[in-house]
N, C-alpha and C positions, 0 to 999 in steps of 0.2 A: 548593668541590666538594660539601660537605655541604649547603649551601644549595640547590644545583641538584638534588641527590638528593631533598631535601624537597619542592621545587617539583614535580618529576616525580611523586612519590608523591601529591601533592595533585591533580594533573591526572588521573592514573589513577584515583584514588579517586572523583573527581567524574564519571567516565564510567561510567554504569550503563546497563543495558538499558532503553531507553525503554518507556513504558507502551503506546505505539501507540494512545493515545486521541486519534486524529487525525480530521480531517474525513473523512467517509465516502468521498468520491471519491478520496482518496489511497490507499485500499486497493483499492477496486473502481471502475473507471471506468464511470460510468453511460452515457457517450456512447462510441460505437464509435471508438476511437482509430485504427483502421485507415484511417479516412477521411483522416487527416492525411497519409498517404503515398500517397494515391490517384494513379493515373496520369492524365494529361491527354491529350486532352480527354475529358470525360464525354459520353456520347451523350445530350444533353439531350432530344432528341425522344422517345427511348424512355422516359426518365425521366418526362417530362411525361405521356405516354400511360399509364404505370403508375400514377401518382398520381391521374390522372383516373379510372382504373378502380378506384379505392379500394383499391389494393394497399398493405396496411399496412406491409410491409417497405420498399417504395419510399418511402412517406411518411416513415418513420423515417430512411431514408437521406438524403432531401432535408433533413430537419431537421438532421442531422449536418453536411451541407454548409454550411448557413447558420450553424450553431453555431461551426464551426471556420473558416469563411471559405475553403473549398476548392472546387476544381473549377470555378472561374470564378464562384462565388457570393460576394458580399461578406458579411462577418460581420454577422449581423443576428439578435440574440437573440429579438426579437419574432416574426420569421418562423420561426425555429427552434422557438419555443414553439408556434406555430400548427400546424406540421406534426407535431410530437411529439404534440400533443393529438389531431389527427385519427387518427394511427396508434394511440395509446393507446386511443382509443374503439373502435378496431377490434380490441382485445384483444391487441395486440402487446406482449409483456412488456418488451422492451428499451425501447420508447417510453414505457411506463408508468414505468419507472425513470428515464429521462431527464426526463420531465415532473415526477416527484417531486423530482428534483434542481433543476430550474428553479424550482419553487415554494419549495423550502427556501432557495435562495440569492437569490431575486428576480431571476433572469435572464429578461428578456423579459416579466415580470409582477411584480405585487406579491408580496412574501414571504408565504407562507401555509403554516405548518407542518402544520396540520390536513389541507390538501389533499395535501401531500407524503406524509404517513402513509397517507392514503386510497389514493393511487395505488400506493404500495409494497405495501400489503395486497392490492390487486388482482393485482399481479404475483406475490406470495407464494402466492395461491390457485392460480396456475399452476405452483407449485413452482419458481419462479425463485430460485435460491440467491443470486444477486447482490442481489436485493431483500431477502432475509433478512439478509444481512451488513450492508447499508446501514442497515436499520432497527435492527439490533442495535447498531451503532455509535452511532446517534442516541440509543438508550436508555442506552448506556454513558456518553455525554457529557452527556446531558440537553440535547441540541441539537434544539430544536423540540418536544421532548416532556419529560415529567417523567422524571428519571433513575430507571432501574429495572434494577438488576443482575440480578434474576431473569429479566426478559424478555430481557435481553442474552444470558444463558447459554442460555435456552430456544431463542431464534432461532438462535444459533450451533450448538447441538446438532442442531436440525432440519436446518440446512444441511450439517452434518458427515455426517448420516445419508444425505444425497443426494450425498455425495462432493465437497463444495465445498472445494477446496484452501485458499482464503482463510480459510474458516471454521475449517478444521483448524488453520491457523497461529494464528489469534486465540485459539482455545480452548486451544491449547498454551501460548501466552503467559499466558493467565489462570491456568492450573494452575502455571506456573512462578513467577509472582509472587504467587499466592494472592489474586488480585484477582477478587472476585465469586464465587469458589469456594474451597474448602479447598485449600491448597497441596499439590501432588502431583508431585514431580519425575519419578517414573517415567512417569506419564501425559504430563507435559509433554514429556519426551524422545521418547516414542513419537509423539505428535502432531506435534511440530516436525520430527522426522526425516522423517515421511511427507510433510509439506508441503514441506520443503526439497528432498527428492528429486524432488518434482514442480515444482521451479523457482519456488517462492514466495520472492522475495528477502527479505522481512521475516522469514521463518522461518529462512532460511540465516544471515542476520545475527545473529538472536537466539541460535540454536544455537551459532554460532561464538563469539560473545562470552561466552556462559554457559560454554562448554567451556573457554575461555581463562581466565576469571576463577576458575572452580572454586568459586564461592560457593553457587550455587543447585543445581548439578548437579556430579558428579565432574569434577575437572580432567582434561582430555584434550587435549593440544596437537595431536595428529593430527586429531582431529575438528574442532577449532577451525580449523586450517589448511585442511582440506578445504572446509568450508562458507563460510569467509571468502573463499576464492578463487572459489567459485561465485557468491557475492553480488557480488564485485568485477567479475565479467563483466558485471553489469548496472549498473556504475558506481556502486555503493553506496558513498558517501563514508565512512560509519562503518566498514565492513568494510575499506576501503582503509587507513584510519588504523590499525586494529588489526593489519593485516598489516605496516605500518611498525613498529609497536611490537614485534611478534614478531621481526622481523629486527634491530631495534636491540638488543633484549635477548638475542637468541639463544635464545628459548624456542620449542621445537618445530621450529626451523630453525637452520642454521648462522648465527652472527652475521655480518651483512653491512650495514654502515652505508650503503653505496652503494644497495643495494636498499631499505633503510629510507627513505632520502631520496626515492627514486623513488615509493614508495607514499604517503609524506606529501604529495608534490607532486601526485599524482593526486587524493588526497582534497581537498586545497586547491582544485584546479581544479574540483571538484564542490561547492564551497561550505562545506567543513568548517573552521570557524575553530579548533577544537581541534587539528586537524592542523597548522595554522600555528604554534600554541604549542608543539606537540611538536617541530616542526622547529627552532624557535628554541632550545629547550632542548637539543636535540641538538648544535647548533653551539657552545653554551656549555660543554658537558660535556667 
């Protein structure tokens, strides 16, 4: 039994709040994901007329259809690139961001980080906060550009001033971790709470875990439960696992191993291998 307790402590100790130094499009989708659930059939005749009339929004929309392979259009990154470029040249900021993403990842074209930055900056000039966040993350990771923590914070701060919930979440995480800025738990909680209340999953997860762990901010199981449940509504696997932990240990909730197993299984179904380990340890205890 002592061995199992030690294993559990090791697992919990290894689960820390991630840095979220992720690929930009994991935070902000540069391509309009609403196209993925579009109703069929699309009125192709109207769409063709719109793009022929140089309608930038229609051109971007057609680029999305080719990018995702929806609406009766086969997935074709080269054609998606062509239509994004036409729309971007017509100053449509969403297309400029999409084109930047294509250049960064080499979708439909040769990878070209300089071009990616160029198009993001064009969108930023139009005060597009998604472009600010994407470029900020590139600077944070050194992805396609030289790593620059000052520019990362500057771009996030600019987007925060324009009420970007994603930027608010990332800046909150920076203050929480003391990454690229001086650690400030008060600012972190303020920003993360604002983003979490505006349904940014990464903020909900971070605030929930931090409140449960009580290491970077004060321990508060009520807040932990509130935001982990919110994140779980978006099928966030990490939040689901921590809900399992709370029910298994009876922290902030009444101990309930049946509910703990349910949450672990949900987390596992969403790809969390740590949850599988927690479930295994639960059966051994």
